[in-house]
C-alpha positions in Angstrom: 133.8 124.7 54.9 136.0 123.9 57.9 133.6 125.9 60.4 130.7 123.6 59.0 132.8 120.7 59.7 134.0 121.9 63.5 129.8 122.8 64.0 129.4 119.4 62.6 131.4 117.7 65.4 130.9 119.9 68.5 127.2 119.0 67.8 127.8 115.4 67.9 130.0 115.9 71.0 127.0 118.1 72.7 124.7 115.6 71.5 126.9 113.0 73.1 127.1 114.5 76.5 123.7 115.5 76.8 122.3 111.4 76.1 125.3 110.7 78.8 124.1 113.1 81.2 120.0 111.9 80.6 121.2 108.3 81.5 123.5 109.2 84.5 120.3 111.2 85.7 117.8 108.8 84.3 118.9 105.6 85.5 119.0 106.3 89.2 115.5 107.8 89.0 114.1 104.6 87.2 115.7 102.5 89.8 113.9 104.4 92.5 110.5 104.4 90.8 110.9 100.5 89.5 109.1 98.1 91.8 111.3 95.9 93.8 112.1 92.5 93.0 111.5 90.0 95.4 114.4 87.4 95.0 113.8 85.6 98.3 110.3 85.8 98.6 109.7 82.0 98.6 113.0 81.1 100.8 113.1 79.8 104.3 115.7 81.1 106.7 117.1 78.2 109.1 118.3 79.6 112.6 119.6 76.9 115.2 117.0 77.4 118.5 120.4 78.1 120.9 120.9 81.3 119.0 117.9 82.9 120.4 118.5 83.0 124.0 115.7 83.7 126.6 114.7 87.2 126.8 116.9 87.7 123.6 116.4 88.5 120.2 118.3 87.5 116.7 117.9 89.6 113.7 118.3 88.0 110.2 117.2 88.6 106.6 114.0 87.4 105.2 112.4 88.0 102.1 114.5 91.0 101.2 114.2 92.9 104.6 114.9 92.5 108.3 113.3 90.0 110.6 113.7 89.3 114.0 113.4 86.0 116.3 112.5 86.8 119.8 112.2 84.5 122.8 110.0 85.8 125.4 111.2 85.2 129.3 109.0 82.3 129.3 110.0 80.8 126.4 107.5 81.1 123.7 109.1 82.3 120.2 107.7 85.1 118.1 108.7 85.5 114.5 108.3 89.3 113.4 109.2 91.7 110.6 111.8 94.4 112.0 110.4 97.1 110.0 108.4 99.5 111.5 105.1 100.3 110.2 105.3 104.2 110.5 108.4 105.1 108.2 110.2 101.9 107.7 113.4 102.1 110.2 114.5 99.0 111.4 113.4 98.5 115.2 115.9 97.7 118.1 115.1 95.1 120.9 115.6 96.3 124.3 116.1 93.5 126.6 115.9 95.3 129.6 112.2 96.8 128.9 111.5 93.6 127.1 110.2 95.2 124.2 111.2 97.0 120.5 111.9 100.5 120.0 112.1 102.5 116.4 114.9 105.0 116.6 113.3 107.4 114.1 110.4 108.5 115.9 110.4 106.6 119.2 107.7 104.1 118.5 107.3 101.1 121.0 106.1 97.9 120.5 105.7 94.8 122.5 107.6 91.7 122.2 104.5 90.4 120.3 104.8 93.1 117.9 101.6 95.3 119.2 102.1 99.0 118.9 102.7 100.3 122.7 103.1 104.1 121.9 104.1 106.5 119.4 103.3 107.1 115.7 103.1 103.6 113.9 99.9 103.0 113.0 99.6 99.2 112.9 101.6 96.0 114.8 104.9 94.5 113.7 104.0 91.9 110.9 104.1 88.6 112.1 106.0 85.7 110.3 105.4 82.0 109.9 107.7 79.5 111.4 108.2 76.2 112.7 110.5 74.5 115.6 112.0 71.0 115.0 114.8 69.1 116.1 116.6 72.1 117.6 116.0 74.3 114.5 113.9 77.5 113.7 112.6 77.3 110.2 111.1 80.8 109.3 109.0 81.1 106.3 
């Protein structure tokens, strides 16, 4: 009788441990495979115009990913996604060359987001923006 109760108790314990292990392994797999929720998809980002100097770039978060505003030497502004179209790395602004470099596989993009060299298959995505009263509104 005692052995039967012990077996039942050990079976319950083993079942609990197995269920816990399944949750510990299953939840990260679920989060990885589940689609991302676009919490900030409809949001707008407001940046003061003086934060983007001539020839410089200003990185910021937009719609759940990294974006960048670039003021070219002539003063024109460009808003782009900063996510490389090759493998999704974040590009870096190289002020002296006035272009973007992807640190993962040395892909290069112009200040307009056009692919100059490397493995990226398409240009950086352009983002809509408006400039009014010294404020840049992206989105």
